MARKESE-553175 format. One record per residue (C-alpha): residue number from 0; x, y, z. Coordinates in steps of 0.2 Angstrom, whole numbers, plus 2048, in hexadecimal, padded with zeros to 3 digits. Layout:
// MARKESE-553175
n; xx; yy; zz
NUM; X; Y; Z $
...
// end
This chain:
// MARKESE-553175
n; xx; yy; zz
0; 467; 800; 51E $
1; 469; 812; 517 $
2; 468; 80C; 505 $
3; 458; 801; 50A $
4; 450; 810; 512 $
5; 453; 81A; 501 $
6; 44C; 80E; 4F5 $
7; 43C; 80D; 502 $
8; 43B; 81F; 4FF $
9; 43D; 81F; 4ED $
10; 430; 811; 4EB $
11; 423; 81B; 4F6 $
12; 426; 82B; 4ED $
13; 424; 822; 4DC $
14; 413; 81A; 4E1 $
15; 40C; 82A; 4E7 $
16; 412; 833; 4D7 $
17; 40A; 825; 4CD $
18; 3FA; 825; 4D7 $
19; 3F8; 837; 4D3 $
20; 3FD; 837; 4C2 $
21; 3F1; 828; 4BE $
22; 3E5; 830; 4C7 $
23; 3E6; 841; 4BE $
24; 3E1; 838; 4AF $
25; 3CF; 837; 4B3 $
26; 3CE; 846; 4BD $
27; 3C4; 850; 4B0 $
28; 3B7; 841; 4AF $
29; 3B6; 841; 4C2 $
30; 3B2; 854; 4C3 $
31; 3A6; 851; 4B6 $
32; 39D; 842; 4BF $
33; 39B; 84E; 4CF $
34; 392; 85C; 4C4 $
35; 387; 84D; 4BD $
36; 384; 848; 4CF $
37; 37F; 85A; 4D4 $
38; 373; 85C; 4C7 $
39; 36C; 84B; 4C9 $
40; 371; 844; 4B9 $
41; 372; 832; 4BC $
42; 374; 82E; 4A9 $
43; 384; 838; 4A8 $
44; 38A; 832; 4B9 $
45; 388; 822; 4B5 $
46; 393; 823; 4A5 $
47; 3A0; 82D; 4AD $
48; 3A1; 81F; 4BB $
49; 3A3; 811; 4AE $
50; 3B1; 81C; 4A5 $
51; 3BA; 81E; 4B7 $
52; 3B8; 80C; 4BD $
53; 3C0; 805; 4AB $
54; 3CE; 810; 4AF $
55; 3D0; 80A; 4C1 $
56; 3CF; 81C; 4C7 $
57; 3D3; 81E; 4D8 $
58; 3C3; 828; 4DD $
59; 3B8; 81E; 4D2 $
60; 3AE; 817; 4E1 $
61; 3A8; 82A; 4E6 $
62; 39E; 82A; 4D5 $
63; 396; 818; 4D9 $
64; 391; 821; 4EA $
65; 389; 831; 4E1 $
66; 37F; 825; 4D4 $
67; 379; 81B; 4E4 $
68; 374; 829; 4ED $
69; 36A; 831; 4DE $
70; 361; 820; 4DC $
71; 360; 81B; 4EE $
72; 34E; 81A; 4EF $
73; 34C; 80D; 4E1 $
74; 35C; 805; 4E5 $
75; 35B; 7F2; 4E9 $
76; 35F; 7EF; 4FC $
77; 36D; 7E2; 4F8 $
78; 375; 7EE; 4EC $
79; 375; 7FB; 4F9 $
80; 37D; 7F0; 506 $
81; 38A; 7E8; 4FC $
82; 390; 7F8; 4F6 $
83; 392; 7FF; 508 $
84; 39A; 7EF; 50D $
85; 3A7; 7F0; 4FE $
86; 3AC; 802; 502 $
87; 3A9; 800; 516 $
88; 3BB; 808; 516 $
89; 3B7; 819; 50C $
90; 3AE; 827; 518 $
91; 39F; 828; 50D $
92; 39A; 816; 511 $
93; 392; 81A; 523 $
94; 389; 829; 51B $
95; 382; 820; 50E $
96; 37D; 813; 51B $
97; 374; 821; 525 $
98; 36A; 826; 515 $
99; 366; 814; 512 $
100; 360; 811; 525 $
101; 354; 821; 522 $
102; 34E; 819; 512 $
103; 349; 808; 51B $
104; 340; 812; 528 $
105; 336; 81B; 51C $
106; 331; 80B; 514 $
107; 32E; 804; 527 $
108; 33A; 7F6; 523 $
109; 33F; 7F4; 534 $
110; 347; 7E4; 533 $
111; 353; 7E9; 526 $
112; 356; 7FA; 530 $
113; 35A; 7F0; 540 $
114; 366; 7E5; 536 $
115; 370; 7F3; 52F $
116; 36E; 7FF; 53E $
117; 37B; 7F7; 549 $
118; 389; 7FA; 53B $
119; 386; 80E; 53B $
120; 392; 817; 543 $
121; 38D; 82A; 541 $
122; 381; 834; 54C $
123; 372; 839; 544 $
124; 362; 840; 54E $
125; 356; 839; 540 $
126; 35E; 828; 53F $
127; 35E; 829; 552 $
128; 34B; 82B; 551 $
129; 347; 81E; 546 $
130; 352; 812; 54F $
131; 347; 816; 560 $
132; 338; 813; 556 $
133; 33F; 803; 54D $
134; 343; 7FC; 55F $
135; 331; 7FF; 565 $
136; 328; 7F8; 556 $
137; 334; 7E8; 558 $
138; 32D; 7E6; 569 $
139; 33B; 7EF; 575 $
140; 32F; 7F7; 581 $
141; 33D; 801; 589 $
142; 342; 80A; 578 $
143; 335; 818; 57A $
144; 33B; 81D; 58B $
145; 34D; 81E; 585 $
146; 348; 829; 578 $
147; 343; 837; 584 $
148; 355; 83E; 581 $
149; 350; 842; 56F $
150; 341; 84A; 573 $
151; 348; 856; 581 $
152; 352; 860; 576 $
153; 352; 874; 576 $
154; 354; 872; 562 $
155; 34C; 86C; 554 $
156; 34B; 85A; 551 $
157; 349; 853; 53F $
158; 339; 851; 538 $
159; 33A; 83E; 537 $
160; 33A; 83F; 54B $
161; 329; 843; 54B $
162; 322; 831; 547 $
163; 32D; 82C; 557 $
164; 325; 83B; 561 $
165; 314; 836; 55C $
166; 317; 824; 563 $
167; 31E; 829; 572 $
168; 30F; 835; 575 $
169; 302; 828; 571 $
170; 30B; 81B; 57E $
171; 30A; 829; 58B $
172; 31D; 828; 58C $
173; 31D; 83A; 586 $
174; 314; 843; 594 $
175; 30C; 854; 595 $
176; 318; 859; 5A0 $
177; 326; 854; 594 $
178; 31E; 85E; 587 $
179; 31F; 86F; 592 $
180; 331; 86A; 597 $
181; 336; 86A; 585 $
182; 32B; 879; 581 $
183; 336; 883; 58F $
184; 345; 87D; 588 $
185; 341; 884; 576 $
186; 33B; 895; 57D $
187; 34B; 896; 588 $
188; 355; 894; 579 $
189; 349; 8A1; 56E $
190; 343; 892; 562 $
191; 333; 899; 561 $
192; 32D; 88F; 551 $
193; 333; 87F; 55B $
194; 329; 885; 56A $
195; 31A; 887; 560 $
196; 31B; 875; 558 $
197; 31E; 86D; 56A $
198; 30F; 876; 570 $
199; 304; 86E; 564 $
200; 307; 85E; 56C $
201; 2FF; 864; 57E $
202; 2ED; 85F; 581 $
203; 2E9; 871; 584 $
204; 2F0; 878; 574 $
205; 2E5; 886; 56B $
206; 2EA; 88D; 55B $
207; 2E8; 89E; 563 $
208; 2F6; 89B; 56E $
209; 304; 89D; 560 $
210; 2FF; 8AE; 55E $
211; 301; 8B2; 571 $
212; 313; 8AA; 571 $
213; 318; 8B7; 562 $
214; 30F; 8C6; 56C $
215; 319; 8C2; 57E $
216; 329; 8BD; 573 $
217; 329; 8CE; 56A $
218; 325; 8DA; 57B $
219; 328; 8CF; 58A $
220; 32B; 8DE; 596 $
221; 31A; 8E6; 591 $
222; 312; 8D3; 594 $
223; 31A; 8D3; 5A5 $
224; 315; 8E5; 5AA $
225; 303; 8E4; 5A5 $
226; 300; 8D2; 5AC $
227; 2F8; 8CD; 59B $
228; 2FC; 8BC; 59D $
229; 2F5; 8B1; 5AC $
230; 2FF; 8A5; 5B6 $
231; 2F1; 899; 5B8 $
232; 2F3; 88F; 5A8 $
233; 304; 886; 5A4 $
234; 306; 890; 594 $
235; 304; 89F; 59E $
236; 312; 89A; 5AB $
237; 31D; 896; 59C $
238; 31B; 8A6; 592 $
239; 31D; 8B1; 5A3 $
240; 32E; 8A8; 5A5 $
241; 331; 8AB; 593 $
242; 32F; 8BD; 595 $
243; 339; 8BE; 5A4 $
244; 348; 8B5; 59C $
245; 347; 8C0; 58D $
246; 347; 8D1; 597 $
247; 355; 8C8; 5A3 $
248; 361; 8C6; 593 $
249; 363; 8D9; 592 $
250; 35E; 8DF; 5A4 $
251; 35F; 8D8; 5B4 $
252; 358; 8E4; 5BE $
253; 348; 8E8; 5B2 $
254; 345; 8D5; 5B2 $
255; 348; 8D5; 5C6 $
256; 33C; 8E3; 5C6 $
257; 32F; 8DB; 5BB $
258; 330; 8C9; 5C3 $
259; 32E; 8D3; 5D5 $
260; 31E; 8DA; 5CE $
261; 316; 8C8; 5CA $
262; 321; 8BD; 5D7 $
263; 310; 8B8; 5E2 $
264; 30B; 8AF; 5D1 $
265; 318; 8A5; 5CE $
266; 31D; 894; 5D5 $
267; 32C; 88F; 5DF $
268; 334; 885; 5D1 $
269; 332; 892; 5C6 $
270; 338; 89F; 5D0 $
271; 348; 895; 5D0 $
272; 348; 893; 5BE $
273; 345; 8A6; 5BB $
274; 355; 8AA; 5C8 $
275; 360; 89C; 5BF $
276; 35D; 8A5; 5AD $
277; 35E; 8B6; 5B6 $
278; 370; 8B2; 5BE $
279; 376; 8AA; 5AD $
280; 373; 8BA; 5A3 $
281; 379; 8C4; 5B2 $
282; 389; 8BA; 5B4 $
283; 38C; 8BB; 5A1 $
284; 38C; 8CE; 5A3 $
285; 397; 8CD; 5B2 $
286; 38B; 8D4; 5BD $
287; 38F; 8D1; 5D1 $
288; 37D; 8CC; 5D6 $
289; 37E; 8BC; 5CB $
290; 384; 8B2; 5D9 $
291; 377; 8B7; 5E4 $
292; 36A; 8B2; 5D7 $
293; 372; 8A2; 5D3 $
294; 36F; 89F; 5E7 $
295; 35E; 8A0; 5E5 $
296; 35D; 897; 5D5 $
297; 360; 887; 5E1 $
298; 363; 875; 5D9 $
299; 35A; 87B; 5C9 $
300; 36A; 87F; 5BF $
301; 36F; 877; 5AE $
302; 381; 874; 5AA $
303; 383; 884; 5A1 $
304; 37C; 88F; 5B0 $
305; 387; 884; 5BD $
306; 396; 889; 5B2 $
307; 392; 89B; 5B2 $
308; 38E; 89A; 5C5 $
309; 3A1; 894; 5C7 $
310; 3A6; 8A2; 5BB $
311; 39D; 8AF; 5C5 $
312; 3A6; 8A9; 5D4 $
313; 3B7; 8AA; 5CC $
314; 3B4; 8BA; 5C4 $
315; 3AF; 8C0; 5D8 $
316; 3BF; 8B7; 5DD $
317; 3B4; 8AF; 5E9 $
318; 3BE; 89E; 5EB $
319; 3B3; 896; 5F8 $
320; 3A3; 898; 5ED $
321; 3AD; 892; 5DE $
322; 3B1; 881; 5E8 $
323; 39F; 880; 5ED $
324; 399; 882; 5DB $
325; 3A5; 876; 5D4 $
326; 39F; 869; 5E2 $
327; 38E; 86B; 5DB $
328; 393; 865; 5C9 $
329; 390; 854; 5C4 $
330; 3A0; 848; 5C2 $
331; 3A1; 84B; 5B0 $
332; 3A0; 85E; 5B0 $
333; 3AD; 860; 5C0 $
334; 3B9; 855; 5B6 $
335; 3BA; 861; 5A8 $
336; 3CC; 869; 5A8 $
337; 3C6; 879; 5AA $
338; 3BD; 875; 5BC $
339; 3CB; 86B; 5C2 $
340; 3D8; 878; 5BF $
341; 3CC; 886; 5C7 $
342; 3C9; 87A; 5D6 $
343; 3DA; 879; 5D8 $
344; 3DD; 88C; 5D7 $
345; 3CF; 88E; 5E5 $
346; 3D7; 880; 5EF $
347; 3E8; 889; 5EF $
348; 3E0; 899; 5F4 $
349; 3D8; 88F; 603 $
350; 3EA; 888; 608 $
351; 3E4; 877; 603 $
352; 3F4; 874; 5FA $
353; 3F5; 861; 5FA $
354; 3E6; 85F; 5F1 $
355; 3E9; 86F; 5E5 $
356; 3FA; 867; 5E0 $
357; 3F2; 857; 5DD $
358; 3E7; 85E; 5D1 $
359; 3F4; 86A; 5C9 $
360; 400; 85A; 5C7 $
361; 3F3; 84F; 5BD $
362; 3EE; 860; 5B2 $
363; 401; 864; 5AF $
364; 402; 853; 5A4 $
365; 3F4; 858; 599 $
366; 3F9; 861; 589 $
367; 3ED; 870; 58A $
368; 3E9; 882; 590 $
369; 3E4; 87C; 5A1 $
370; 3F3; 870; 5A1 $
371; 3FF; 87E; 59E $
372; 3F7; 88A; 5AB $
373; 3F8; 87B; 5B8 $
374; 40C; 87A; 5B5 $
375; 40D; 88D; 5B9 $
376; 405; 888; 5CB $
377; 411; 87A; 5CE $
378; 421; 882; 5D7 $
379; 431; 87A; 5D0 $
380; 427; 872; 5C1 $
381; 434; 86D; 5B3 $
382; 42B; 86D; 5A2 $
383; 42D; 85E; 598 $
384; 435; 85E; 587 $
385; 429; 863; 579 $
386; 42E; 85A; 56B $
387; 42E; 849; 575 $
388; 42C; 83D; 565 $
389; 431; 83D; 553 $
390; 42A; 833; 545 $
391; 434; 828; 53B $
392; 436; 828; 527 $
393; 42F; 816; 526 $
394; 41F; 81B; 531 $
395; 41C; 82B; 525 $
396; 41F; 820; 516 $
397; 412; 813; 51D $
398; 405; 821; 51F $
399; 408; 827; 50C $
400; 403; 815; 505 $
401; 3F3; 814; 50E $
402; 3E5; 814; 501 $
403; 3DA; 821; 50B $
404; 3E9; 82C; 50B $
405; 3EB; 82B; 4F9 $
406; 3D9; 82E; 4F6 $
407; 3DA; 83E; 502 $
408; 3E9; 844; 4F7 $
409; 3DF; 843; 4E7 $
410; 3D0; 84B; 4EF $
411; 3D9; 858; 4F6 $
412; 3E2; 85B; 4E4 $
413; 3D0; 85D; 4DD $
414; 3CA; 86A; 4EA $
415; 3BF; 85C; 4F2 $
416; 3C4; 863; 504 $
417; 3B5; 85A; 50E $
418; 3B9; 84B; 506 $
419; 3CB; 84C; 507 $
420; 3C8; 850; 51A $
421; 3BD; 840; 51C $
422; 3C8; 835; 515 $
423; 3D6; 83B; 520 $
424; 3CB; 83A; 530 $
425; 3C6; 827; 52C $
426; 3D9; 823; 526 $
427; 3E0; 829; 538 $
428; 3D1; 823; 542 $
429; 3D8; 815; 54F $
430; 3EA; 81B; 54C $
431; 3F6; 81A; 55B $
432; 400; 829; 55F $
433; 40F; 823; 555 $
434; 403; 821; 545 $
435; 3FC; 832; 548 $
436; 40C; 83B; 549 $
437; 412; 833; 539 $
438; 401; 838; 531 $
439; 403; 849; 537 $
440; 415; 84A; 531 $
441; 40E; 845; 520 $
442; 401; 851; 520 $
443; 40F; 85F; 523 $
444; 419; 858; 514 $
445; 408; 85C; 509 $
446; 406; 86D; 511 $
447; 3F6; 868; 518 $
448; 3F9; 872; 529 $
449; 3E6; 86F; 52F $
450; 3E9; 85D; 52E $
451; 3F9; 85E; 536 $
452; 3F3; 866; 545 $
453; 3E4; 85D; 548 $
454; 3EC; 84D; 546 $
455; 3FB; 851; 551 $
456; 3EE; 857; 55D $
457; 3E7; 846; 560 $
458; 3F6; 83F; 568 $
459; 3F4; 83A; 57B $
460; 405; 833; 580 $
461; 411; 837; 571 $
462; 413; 849; 56C $
463; 41B; 854; 55E $
464; 418; 866; 561 $
465; 420; 86B; 552 $
466; 413; 863; 549 $
467; 405; 868; 555 $
468; 40C; 87A; 553 $
469; 412; 87C; 542 $
470; 41C; 88C; 53D $
471; 419; 88E; 529 $
472; 41B; 89F; 521 $
473; 428; 8A3; 52E $
474; 430; 8B2; 524 $
475; 41F; 8BB; 523 $
476; 41A; 8B8; 534 $
477; 42A; 8BD; 53B $
478; 42B; 8CC; 52E $
479; 419; 8D2; 534 $
480; 41D; 8CF; 546 $
481; 42C; 8DB; 545 $
482; 422; 8E8; 53A $
483; 414; 8E9; 547 $
484; 420; 8E6; 555 $
485; 414; 8D8; 55E $
486; 418; 8C6; 563 $
487; 41C; 8BB; 555 $
488; 415; 8AD; 560 $
489; 405; 8B5; 563 $
490; 403; 8B7; 551 $
491; 405; 8A5; 54E $
492; 3F9; 8A1; 55B $
493; 3EB; 8AB; 553 $
494; 3EF; 8A4; 542 $
495; 3EF; 893; 548 $
496; 3DE; 896; 550 $
497; 3D6; 89E; 542 $
498; 3DC; 895; 532 $
499; 3E8; 887; 539 $
500; 3F3; 88F; 52B $
501; 3E8; 88A; 51C $
502; 3EB; 899; 510 $
503; 3D9; 896; 508 $
504; 3CF; 894; 518 $
505; 3BE; 89C; 517 $
506; 3B3; 89D; 526 $
507; 39F; 89B; 524 $
508; 39D; 8AC; 525 $
509; 3AA; 8B3; 51A $
510; 3BB; 8B6; 523 $
511; 3C9; 8B1; 518 $
512; 3DB; 8AC; 518 $
513; 3E8; 8A8; 525 $
514; 3E3; 8B6; 532 $
515; 3D0; 8B3; 52C $
516; 3CB; 8C5; 529 $
517; 3B9; 8CB; 527 $
518; 3B9; 8D4; 516 $
519; 3B2; 8E3; 51F $
520; 3C0; 8E2; 52C $
521; 3CE; 8E0; 51F $
522; 3C6; 8EF; 514 $
523; 3C7; 8FA; 526 $
524; 3D9; 8F5; 529 $
525; 3DF; 8F8; 518 $
526; 3D8; 908; 519 $
527; 3E2; 90D; 52A $
528; 3F1; 905; 525 $
529; 3F2; 90E; 515 $
530; 3F1; 900; 508 $
531; 3EF; 908; 4F7 $
532; 3E2; 901; 4EA $
533; 3DC; 8F4; 4F6 $
534; 3CF; 8E8; 4F0 $
535; 3C6; 8DA; 4F7 $
536; 3CE; 8CC; 4ED $
537; 3DF; 8D2; 4F6 $
538; 3D9; 8C9; 507 $
539; 3DC; 8B9; 4FF $
540; 3EF; 8BF; 4FC $
541; 3FA; 8B5; 509 $
542; 406; 8C4; 50C $
543; 3F7; 8D1; 50D $
544; 3EC; 8C7; 518 $
545; 3FB; 8C5; 524 $
546; 3FF; 8D8; 522 $
547; 3ED; 8DD; 527 $
548; 3E9; 8CF; 533 $
549; 3F9; 8D5; 53E $
550; 3F5; 8E7; 53B $
551; 3E4; 8E4; 544 $
552; 3EE; 8DA; 552 $
553; 3F8; 8E8; 555 $
554; 3E9; 8F4; 556 $
555; 3E0; 8EB; 562 $
556; 3EF; 8E8; 56D $
557; 3F0; 8FB; 56D $
558; 3DF; 8FD; 570 $
559; 3E1; 8F1; 57E $
560; 3F1; 8FA; 585 $
561; 3FB; 8EB; 581 $
562; 3F1; 8DD; 588 $
563; 3F2; 8CE; 57D $
564; 3E3; 8C5; 586 $
565; 3D8; 8D3; 582 $
566; 3DF; 8D7; 572 $
567; 3DC; 8C5; 56D $
568; 3C9; 8C6; 573 $
569; 3C7; 8D6; 569 $
570; 3CF; 8CD; 55A $
571; 3C1; 8C0; 55B $
572; 3B2; 8CA; 562 $
573; 3B5; 8DC; 560 $
574; 3BF; 8E9; 56B $
575; 3AF; 8F0; 573 $
576; 3AB; 8DF; 57A $
577; 3BC; 8DB; 57F $
578; 3BB; 8EB; 58A $
579; 3AA; 8E8; 590 $
580; 3B0; 8D7; 598 $
581; 3BD; 8E1; 5A3 $
582; 3B9; 8E2; 5B6 $
583; 3B9; 8F0; 5C2 $
584; 3C9; 8EB; 5C8 $
585; 3D8; 8E2; 5C1 $
586; 3D5; 8D0; 5BC $
587; 3E2; 8C2; 5B9 $
588; 3E2; 8BE; 5A7 $
589; 3DD; 8AC; 5A9 $
590; 3CD; 8B2; 5B3 $
591; 3C9; 8BF; 5A6 $
592; 3CA; 8B1; 597 $
593; 3C0; 8A6; 5A2 $
594; 3B1; 8B1; 5A4 $
595; 3AF; 8B7; 591 $
596; 39D; 8B5; 58F $
597; 39E; 8AE; 57C $
598; 3A3; 89C; 57D $
599; 3AC; 89C; 56C $
600; 3B6; 8AC; 572 $
601; 3BA; 8A5; 582 $
602; 3C1; 895; 57A $
603; 3C9; 89F; 56D $
604; 3D3; 8AA; 578 $
605; 3D9; 89A; 583 $
606; 3DF; 893; 575 $
607; 3E8; 8A0; 56C $
608; 3F2; 8A4; 57C $
609; 3F5; 892; 57F $
610; 3FB; 891; 56C $
611; 407; 8A1; 56F $
612; 40D; 899; 57E $
613; 413; 889; 575 $
614; 418; 894; 566 $
615; 424; 89E; 570 $
616; 42D; 88E; 574 $
617; 42C; 888; 561 $
618; 434; 898; 55C $
619; 440; 898; 569 $
620; 43A; 8AA; 570 $
621; 43B; 8B1; 582 $
622; 435; 8A3; 58D $
623; 425; 8A8; 597 $
624; 417; 89F; 5A2 $
625; 405; 89D; 59B $
626; 400; 8A7; 5AA $
627; 40E; 8B4; 5A8 $
628; 407; 8B6; 594 $
629; 3F5; 8B8; 59A $
630; 3FA; 8C6; 5A6 $
631; 3EE; 8D1; 5B0 $
632; 3DF; 8DA; 5A8 $
633; 3DE; 8EC; 5AE $
634; 3CF; 8F3; 5B5 $
635; 3C2; 8FA; 5A9 $
636; 3C7; 90B; 5AC $
637; 3D9; 909; 5A6 $
638; 3D7; 908; 592 $
639; 3D2; 914; 585 $
640; 3C0; 911; 57C $
641; 3C5; 916; 56A $
642; 3BF; 905; 561 $
643; 3AE; 90D; 55A $
644; 3B6; 90E; 548 $
645; 3BB; 8FD; 546 $
646; 3AB; 8F7; 54F $
647; 3A0; 900; 543 $
648; 3AC; 8FC; 535 $
649; 3AA; 8E9; 537 $
650; 39D; 8DB; 537 $
651; 39A; 8CD; 543 $
652; 3A4; 8BB; 543 $
653; 3A0; 8B4; 553 $
654; 396; 8A2; 553 $
655; 383; 8A2; 552 $
656; 384; 899; 563 $
657; 38C; 8AA; 56B $
658; 380; 8B5; 562 $
659; 370; 8AB; 568 $
660; 378; 8AA; 579 $
661; 37E; 8BB; 57C $
662; 378; 8C7; 56E $
663; 36A; 8CE; 577 $
664; 374; 8D1; 587 $
665; 384; 8D7; 57F $
666; 37D; 8E5; 574 $
667; 381; 8E8; 560 $
668; 38B; 8DC; 557 $
669; 39D; 8E3; 555 $
670; 3AD; 8DF; 54C $
671; 3B3; 8CE; 54D $
672; 3BE; 8C1; 546 $
673; 3BB; 8AE; 544 $
674; 3BE; 89E; 54F $
675; 3C2; 890; 542 $
676; 3C1; 883; 54F $
// end
């Protein structure tokens, strides 16, 4: 048996080596083909494609795909469909199908569109709009009504949706009220250009109204104080509400004062809308009046607002109110792990132990942040062994021989990272737990740490936490932990979240390396740490990146008086913000984390701390519950405030979602590190 297993291993190794060696002989032509595609040189691309096909080059189908994309508008429908069907196990097949569907829609070839649509697997708003229009044209009377979900979005939809919206409006499916409802959504999200476009569909639209929108948007408090906009028209109502919302983003009391000045002219439902927005902004600033304003909003709250209603009650440690708010959530929201956990915590404070422990028991079997916290609440709970399953060599070898995996290897070698990951994702789609762990082990052997983690994270019953929480570069991290006198598990926790241990990782805003340092941050740290002759290129050197990142961790930890939850928040969103989010009284670490206003930073902190909890086990460090690790956040009078230097020396890297949601209410942009999740 041992001899047979040995020969299997040798055979698979030879297959992989041969395919890699063989593929390498066409690499130059493949790269030239890609250049020809980007330059839209179909003649050169066709020549390279033929060369690669004659060599049976592993990635030759990609060149044919690129050529079809260049000539899609002129291509015969049968040629396109035959190609898609021939390469249906390639990730580009469904992407091409989406482009083909858009082509058919533009040509109004609705019968061909309807025939191909059922095979399309991706989500694309443009295709969805075309599909609704096709169904209507082909006689589905209910399709336009169903398409209202495509209309009722506070974000821009593709221009190809306009034809559908025209048809809906002509059929009176899209009513005047629907137009104003979406107009309000756009204004609420500060999407002024979108709002102007929506307004043009109204029966009451006049060109001068767009300038009025700009005027109120630029000076909302002036418009309200001088009562320059009448409430008698629908546009006036919406603009006054926009003005109140914009003021509420930065100053609750000013917004309330201005509201009181015009309250008599505001309709009852609009008052509820105002209080809902006021409460949301106040809750995100941790203002105690938020709970009162949420109550005045009544039943007008959306999912995000009711979540912040719950967080406001939690921040106030008003457990009865928290239970009442969770009871108001719809079934899907209340079943989210976050609200099951906090419901159980609230029930526990109310001495309803049976119901609380029932919730904790189920949560404790789930492998995530709230699952670990639930374990901490169950007295006498015995943690199950972490490494519950180890893959076999035969299973790993089976993964290695899959065509999609071989293509991923070749694409990765050529630095086609997106295409390699797409091949990987398609290859593992539908895998059971044992196959996922075999694939994760294969990725680990290639030092694809990001794919190792992502793949191992997908399992539901079988788990291998050594793959979920790998420990590469141990000598460097251990040395840095000793040098900076910080917890090695915490370093691993942050690095896993930042880069998933990919040395060349780079975020969309420029953060780089294992520790995802912003260039300005790295330069500031290097100066403070006394790094001689530092230049920006050094940020990509692994040892330098780790040294600078861990120095910054030590720095933020000192600023936060040793509180790692706050230091983690500071690493992501800046020291000043981390301090601003403290309360007047000591807060349980889990409550502090749960009420961080930035969605990205809140998730980031929770994941980092859960990572550190698991890494402590992996590294054999001192055992500690997650609740103990989160600790207690001191009151906001207990910390020094010497963070201005790093705040002014660095630039922002919180997500656009956070900036849109919170920038106006949280003040100037400060030092941040990235969330690569």
